[in-house]
C-alpha positions in Angstrom: 253.4 348.6 97.8 255.0 351.9 97.8 253.7 354.9 95.7 255.8 355.5 92.7 257.8 358.5 92.9 259.3 360.7 90.4 262.8 362.7 91.3 263.1 366.5 90.5 266.6 368.6 90.3 266.3 372.1 91.4 268.9 374.5 91.8 269.5 376.0 95.2 271.5 379.1 96.7 275.1 379.1 94.6 275.9 375.8 93.5 274.3 373.7 95.9 272.1 371.3 93.9 269.0 369.5 95.7 267.1 366.4 94.7 263.3 366.4 96.0 261.0 363.1 95.9 257.7 363.8 94.8 254.9 361.0 94.7 253.0 360.5 91.4 250.1 359.9 93.4 248.4 361.6 96.0 245.2 361.6 98.0 243.0 364.2 97.5 239.2 365.3 98.6 237.4 365.8 95.5 233.9 367.4 94.9 232.7 366.4 91.6 229.4 367.7 91.1 226.2 369.5 93.0 224.4 366.6 94.2 227.6 364.4 95.2 229.4 364.0 98.5 233.2 365.3 99.1 235.3 361.9 98.3 238.5 360.7 99.6 240.6 359.3 96.5 243.8 359.2 94.8 244.6 361.7 92.2 248.0 361.8 90.1 250.0 364.8 90.8 250.6 366.7 87.3 254.3 367.2 86.3 255.1 371.1 86.2 256.2 372.5 83.1 259.6 373.8 82.8 258.5 377.2 83.6 256.1 376.5 86.1 256.5 375.4 89.8 254.9 372.4 91.9 254.1 373.3 95.5 253.7 370.6 98.2 251.5 371.8 100.8 252.4 369.9 103.8 249.7 371.3 106.3 246.7 373.3 106.2 243.5 374.3 108.5 239.8 374.4 108.3 237.9 376.8 110.1 235.0 375.9 111.8 233.1 378.7 110.3 234.0 377.7 106.5 232.1 374.3 107.4 228.9 376.4 107.7 229.0 378.6 104.7 228.2 375.8 102.0 224.2 375.6 101.6 223.0 372.3 100.4 223.7 371.6 96.8 219.5 371.8 95.9 220.0 375.4 96.9 222.8 376.6 95.0 224.3 376.1 91.1 227.9 375.9 91.0 230.2 377.2 88.2 233.2 375.6 87.3 235.9 378.0 85.7 238.7 376.5 84.1 242.0 378.2 84.4 244.0 376.5 81.8 
């Protein structure tokens, strides 16, 4: 079964109007708590408010040194900051 999608209309330059397709569900890597492993699971894509934008990131990279920065969970307490 294909993932459900929603369609957004966006104004382009001049009078051009484009319609873009955005999946409602995406896969993400999720780190839930200090002692858990990083999970790869489905998450809902939020619908942006009228004064917000939703950016679809196609590609990203990780430097090999980023993998050495994170110490074991037992040595670090994580602080979660909610930006809402």
